[in-house]
N, C-alpha and C positions, 0 to 999 in steps of 0.2 A: 817669503810672503810680504814682509814689510817693504822690501825693495820694490816689489811689483806694484804695491799700492802707491808708494812714493813716485815711481816712474809714471804711473797712470795719472796721478794728480798733476805732475809736471807737464805731461803731454796735454792734458785738458787745459791748463793755464796757458800754455804756449799757443794753443789753438784759439783761445779766447782773447788774446792780446790784440789782434787786429780789430776787434769789435769796439775798441775804445777810440776810434778815429772820429774826427769831427765831420758829420754828414754835410754834404753839399746839396742844397735844395736845387733840384733840376726843374727847369721850365720848358715848355714847349709841348708838342704832341708827337706821339709815335703810334701811327695807325697800323694795325696788323690786318692785312688783306684777307687772312685766312679765318679770322674770327669776326662775328657780326656784333658782338657786345663789346663796349669799351672796357679796357683793362688799364691798370696802373702801368707806369713806365716799365719796360722790360729790362731796365738797368738801374743801378744806383752808383753814387760816387761818394768818396770820403777822403779826407786828408789825414794821414797818419803823422801827427805832429812830431813825435819822437824820432821817427826815421826820415821825416821830410819827404814823404811820398804821397802821390795821388793814386788812389786805388779805384778803378772802375770795375764793377761786378756786372756781368751779363747774365740775366736769369733765363734766357732762352736763346735759341739760334736765330740771329737776325740777319744772317748772311754777311756780306762785306759791309763794314761800317768804317768810317773815317773818324779818328779821335784826334782833335786839335786842341792843344793847350797853349794859351798865350799868357804873357806876363801883363802886369798892370799898364805897361807902356805900349802894349800891342805887339811886342816881339813874339814870334812863334817859337815856343820852347820844344814842342813835340807835334808832329804831324805824320800820322801813320795810318795806313789801311789795315784793319784787323778782320780776320775771318772768325766770327763768333762761334762757328761750329767747332773750331779747334781750341779756342781760348775762352775760358769762362770768366777770367779776371785779367786785368791789365794794370801793371804798376809803372808809374811814370815818376822818376826822381825829380824833385823840385829844386834841389840844391839851395840856391840863395834867393829863390823867389818867395816874396812874402805875400803877394796878392796876384790874382790872375783869374782866368776864365777857362773852363773846359767846354768843348762843343763836341757833340756826337751826332753824326749824320750819315744817312745812307743815300743822299742825293734827293730823296723825297721827304723824309722825316728829318726833323731837326730838334735837338734837345741841347740846352746849355745851362750853365750854372757858374756863379762866381765863388771863388774860394779865398780864404785867408789862412796863411801858414804862419803861425806865431813862432 
């Protein structure tokens, strides 16, 4: 029974670790044609400083979206079309990038945010 409790606590802590990332403030609009009332952005982004990763969470199915990550010098680090029906979160390794920008677009809507990776 002690081992089960210890395992449960370890799993709970392991799941909580990604919550400690530095949130990226996203700017722009994302209009949902199906809903008549304005809602918050259907995604969020954060930088996991320990693992040097950018994490984008999609809170609903947005169809095909393009995620573009650029460095502070404007070099494209990541440019990929993502089907949000199949993927609820996206992890982009930042390697040696200390600053940059993430952009999420579906061709009509555009959301962007700057990040700093210490």
